[in-house]
C-alpha positions as CSV (number, residue, x, y, z in Angstrom):
1,M,-143.0,-109.0,-30.5
2,L,-140.7,-111.7,-29.3
3,E,-138.2,-110.2,-26.8
4,R,-134.6,-111.4,-26.7
5,G,-131.8,-110.4,-24.5
6,V,-128.4,-111.2,-23.0
7,I,-127.6,-111.6,-19.3
8,Y,-124.3,-111.7,-17.5
9,L,-123.4,-112.4,-13.8
10,A,-120.5,-110.6,-12.1
11,V,-120.4,-111.2,-8.4
12,N,-118.0,-110.9,-5.4
13,H,-114.9,-109.5,-7.2
14,H,-114.2,-106.3,-9.2
15,S,-112.3,-108.4,-11.8
16,Y,-115.5,-110.3,-12.8
17,L,-117.4,-107.0,-13.2
18,E,-114.7,-105.7,-15.4
19,A,-114.6,-108.9,-17.4
20,A,-118.4,-108.9,-17.9
21,L,-118.3,-105.3,-19.0
22,I,-115.5,-106.0,-21.5
23,S,-117.6,-108.9,-22.9
24,A,-120.8,-106.8,-23.0
25,V,-119.2,-103.9,-24.7
26,A,-117.5,-106.2,-27.2
27,L,-121.0,-107.8,-27.8
28,R,-122.5,-104.3,-28.2
29,A,-120.0,-103.5,-31.0
30,Q,-121.3,-106.6,-32.8
31,D,-125.0,-106.0,-32.1
32,G,-126.2,-102.5,-31.5
33,Q,-129.8,-103.5,-30.6
34,I,-129.8,-106.6,-28.4
35,P,-130.8,-105.8,-24.8
36,I,-128.0,-106.6,-22.3
37,I,-128.3,-106.9,-18.5
38,I,-125.4,-107.2,-16.0
39,I,-126.4,-108.6,-12.6
40,S,-124.0,-108.0,-9.7
41,N,-123.7,-107.7,-5.9
42,L,-120.9,-105.1,-6.3
43,P,-121.8,-101.5,-5.4
44,D,-119.5,-100.4,-8.2
45,L,-122.2,-101.1,-10.7
46,N,-124.3,-98.3,-9.4
47,Y,-121.7,-95.7,-10.3
48,L,-120.8,-96.7,-13.8
49,P,-122.0,-94.8,-16.8
50,L,-123.4,-97.7,-18.8
51,E,-126.1,-95.9,-20.6
52,R,-123.8,-95.0,-23.5
53,Y,-123.6,-98.8,-24.3
54,A,-127.3,-99.4,-23.5
55,I,-126.3,-101.9,-20.8
56,T,-128.8,-102.3,-18.0
57,P,-127.3,-102.7,-14.5
58,R,-129.2,-104.9,-12.0
59,C,-128.0,-104.8,-8.4
60,L,-128.9,-107.7,-6.2
61,E,-131.0,-107.4,-3.1
62,P,-129.2,-107.3,0.3
63,L,-130.7,-110.7,1.3
64,I,-129.1,-112.4,-1.8
65,M,-125.9,-110.4,-1.3
66,A,-125.5,-111.9,2.2
67,D,-125.1,-115.4,0.7
68,S,-121.5,-115.2,-0.6
69,M,-120.6,-118.9,-0.5
70,G,-121.2,-120.2,-4.0
71,L,-123.2,-117.1,-4.9
72,S,-122.4,-117.2,-8.6
73,R,-123.6,-120.8,-9.0
74,W,-126.5,-120.2,-6.6
75,L,-127.6,-117.5,-9.0
76,K,-126.6,-119.2,-12.2
77,T,-128.6,-122.4,-11.5
78,Q,-131.8,-120.2,-11.3
79,I,-130.8,-117.5,-13.7
80,N,-134.1,-118.0,-15.5
81,A,-135.7,-116.1,-12.6
82,Y,-133.7,-113.0,-13.4
83,S,-134.5,-112.9,-17.1
84,P,-137.3,-110.7,-18.3
85,Y,-137.0,-112.1,-21.9
86,D,-138.9,-114.6,-23.9
87,E,-135.6,-115.9,-25.2
88,T,-132.4,-115.5,-23.2
89,L,-128.7,-115.8,-23.9
90,F,-126.6,-116.2,-20.7
91,L,-122.9,-115.7,-21.0
92,D,-120.3,-116.3,-18.3
93,A,-118.3,-113.1,-17.5
94,D,-115.2,-114.7,-19.0
95,M,-116.6,-114.9,-22.5
96,L,-115.2,-112.8,-25.4
97,P,-117.7,-112.3,-28.3
98,L,-115.5,-112.4,-31.4
99,G,-118.4,-112.5,-33.9
100,N,-122.0,-111.4,-34.3
101,L,-124.3,-113.7,-32.3
102,S,-127.4,-113.3,-34.3
103,S,-126.8,-116.7,-35.8
104,L,-127.4,-118.3,-32.3
105,W,-131.0,-117.5,-31.9
106,P,-132.3,-119.8,-34.8
107,Y,-131.1,-122.8,-32.8
108,L,-134.1,-122.3,-30.6
109,D,-136.2,-123.3,-33.6
110,Q,-134.9,-126.8,-32.9
111,G,-135.7,-126.9,-29.2
112,D,-136.2,-124.9,-26.0
113,I,-132.6,-124.9,-24.7
114,A,-129.2,-125.1,-26.4
115,M,-125.7,-125.5,-25.2
116,A,-122.3,-126.6,-26.4
117,T,-120.5,-129.6,-25.0
118,D,-117.6,-129.2,-22.6
119,R,-114.0,-129.9,-23.6
120,M,-114.6,-133.2,-21.7
121,A,-117.6,-134.1,-23.7
122,E,-118.7,-137.0,-21.4
123,I,-119.3,-136.9,-17.7
124,G,-117.0,-139.9,-17.2
125,L,-114.1,-137.7,-18.3
126,C,-114.9,-135.0,-15.8
127,D,-111.8,-134.7,-13.5
128,H,-112.2,-131.2,-11.9
129,V,-115.1,-131.9,-9.6
130,A,-115.0,-133.4,-6.1
131,P,-114.8,-137.2,-6.3
132,E,-117.9,-137.7,-4.2
133,E,-120.0,-135.7,-6.6
134,V,-118.5,-137.5,-9.6
135,Q,-119.3,-140.9,-8.0
136,F,-122.8,-139.7,-7.0
137,T,-123.4,-138.7,-10.6
138,L,-121.9,-141.9,-12.1
139,D,-124.1,-144.0,-9.8
140,R,-127.1,-142.4,-11.6
141,L,-125.9,-141.8,-15.2
142,S,-123.8,-143.5,-17.8
143,P,-120.2,-142.2,-18.0
144,H,-121.0,-141.6,-21.7
145,T,-123.7,-139.0,-20.8
146,T,-123.1,-135.7,-22.6
147,H,-121.3,-133.2,-20.5
148,F,-122.5,-129.7,-21.4
149,N,-120.6,-126.5,-20.7
150,S,-122.9,-124.0,-18.8
151,G,-120.8,-120.9,-19.9
152,V,-123.3,-120.3,-22.7
153,L,-127.0,-121.0,-22.1
154,L,-129.5,-120.2,-24.7
155,W,-133.1,-120.9,-23.8
156,R,-136.8,-120.0,-24.5
157,R,-139.1,-119.5,-21.5
158,T,-141.3,-122.6,-21.5
159,A,-142.7,-125.0,-18.9
160,T,-139.8,-127.4,-20.0
161,T,-137.0,-124.9,-19.3
162,E,-138.6,-123.7,-16.1
163,A,-138.7,-127.3,-14.8
164,L,-135.1,-127.9,-15.9
165,F,-133.8,-124.8,-14.0
166,A,-135.7,-125.8,-10.9
167,Q,-134.2,-129.3,-11.0
168,W,-130.7,-127.9,-11.7
169,H,-130.9,-125.6,-8.7
170,Q,-132.1,-128.5,-6.6
171,E,-129.3,-130.8,-7.9
172,W,-126.7,-128.2,-7.3
173,Q,-127.6,-127.8,-3.7
174,R,-126.6,-131.4,-3.0
175,F,-122.9,-130.4,-3.1
176,R,-122.9,-126.6,-3.7
177,R,-119.7,-126.6,-5.7
178,H,-119.4,-127.0,-9.5
179,D,-122.7,-126.8,-11.5
180,Q,-122.2,-128.9,-14.6
181,L,-122.6,-132.4,-13.2
182,A,-125.7,-131.0,-11.4
183,L,-126.9,-129.8,-14.8
184,A,-126.3,-133.3,-16.3
185,R,-128.4,-134.9,-13.6
186,A,-131.1,-132.3,-14.0
187,I,-131.3,-132.9,-17.7
188,D,-131.6,-136.6,-17.1
189,R,-134.2,-136.2,-14.3
190,T,-136.4,-133.9,-16.4
191,Q,-135.7,-135.7,-19.7
192,T,-135.0,-132.4,-21.4
193,A,-133.9,-132.4,-25.0
194,V,-130.9,-130.1,-25.4
195,V,-130.0,-128.7,-28.8
196,Q,-126.2,-129.0,-29.2
197,L,-124.4,-125.9,-30.3
198,P,-121.3,-126.0,-32.5
199,H,-118.1,-125.5,-30.5
200,H,-117.3,-122.2,-32.1
201,Y,-120.0,-120.7,-29.8
202,N,-118.1,-121.8,-26.7
203,L,-114.4,-122.5,-27.3
204,S,-111.4,-122.3,-25.1
205,P,-108.4,-120.2,-26.2
206,R,-106.3,-123.4,-26.5
207,D,-108.8,-125.0,-28.8
208,A,-109.5,-121.8,-30.7
209,E,-105.9,-121.0,-31.7
210,P,-105.5,-123.5,-34.5
211,R,-108.9,-122.6,-35.9
212,I,-108.0,-118.9,-35.8
213,K,-104.8,-119.7,-37.7
214,R,-106.8,-121.5,-40.3
215,G,-109.1,-118.5,-40.6
216,E,-112.2,-120.3,-39.2
217,P,-114.8,-118.2,-37.4
218,I,-114.9,-118.2,-33.6
219,H,-118.0,-116.6,-32.1
220,L,-117.4,-117.0,-28.4
221,L,-114.0,-117.4,-26.8
222,H,-114.4,-118.9,-23.3
223,C,-111.5,-117.8,-21.1
224,W,-112.1,-120.2,-18.3
225,G,-109.7,-121.7,-15.8
226,G,-109.0,-118.7,-13.5
227,K,-108.0,-116.4,-16.3
228,V,-110.1,-113.5,-14.9
229,L,-108.4,-113.3,-11.5
230,S,-105.0,-114.1,-12.9
231,G,-105.2,-111.2,-15.5
232,R,-105.0,-113.6,-18.4
233,F,-108.6,-112.7,-19.5
234,K,-107.7,-109.1,-19.8
235,K,-104.6,-109.9,-21.9
236,L,-106.7,-112.0,-24.2
237,A,-109.3,-109.3,-24.4
238,Q,-106.6,-106.8,-25.3
239,R,-105.5,-109.0,-28.2
240,F,-109.0,-109.8,-29.6
241,C,-111.2,-106.8,-28.4
242,P,-108.8,-103.9,-27.7
243,E,-111.6,-101.3,-28.2
244,A,-113.8,-102.9,-25.6
245,V,-110.9,-103.0,-23.1
246,S,-110.2,-99.3,-23.7
247,A,-113.9,-98.4,-23.5
248,V,-114.3,-100.2,-20.1
249,A,-111.2,-98.5,-18.8
250,D,-112.9,-95.2,-19.7
251,V,-116.1,-96.2,-18.1
252,F,-114.3,-96.8,-14.8
253,A,-112.3,-93.7,-15.1
254,H,-115.4,-91.6,-15.6
255,A,-117.5,-93.1,-12.9
256,L,-119.2,-90.5,-10.7
257,E,-117.2,-91.4,-7.6
258,P,-114.2,-93.5,-8.7
259,E,-112.7,-93.6,-5.2
260,R,-115.7,-95.8,-4.2
261,L,-114.8,-98.5,-6.7
262,T,-113.6,-101.6,-4.9
263,R,-110.5,-103.6,-5.8
């Protein structure tokens, strides 16, 4: 039987672990069967009673934990190595599942990997990355090259996707900052065909608001832009997924040794 599952990363800060748990619990409410793994270097994960939500914790090895600079992207660019599944959905910790995600998996019938484009849909529009990396990328790719958002990654384990992840990690190590221009370069270097997901599978709150008012479905709300550390993510989660926020608060409150949880 084909095995599918969802993976989250939550490293270096309690707020990201809390966000990933809120997202995972909200997802569990939408899908009671899909396997979910949360990967973290935070010891908190060991003390949380996640079995009631069938969420599998995976604590990182000490050698990996020692590399704190850029750890989340170091892991993300090789997240395929941490997936036990034939087909994997990776979600950033700042994602809020607002609808059932079962409709995502059929996109893999069209290709081995699927992503939605970024709000800045071409790499020439990318203005949040260090200028030297932008220039390095534009020296190699057309400014009209599609700029994918890596907050939602859906892929099937194949030789093609294994090669793409290997190249992505290699490209990321050139600058060790943001990962999406490295991804664009890796896609080009490996000539990987990417299935383009509709935006409602990776939409910012700003772009989602008018769609919500029109009653259009939003499957994944991507609360990027520092909203986790600022507390804005939790406020949005309280608005859209209040049961998940309450459930995660209960998980932390009933941890075996709550005084050991970091802040």
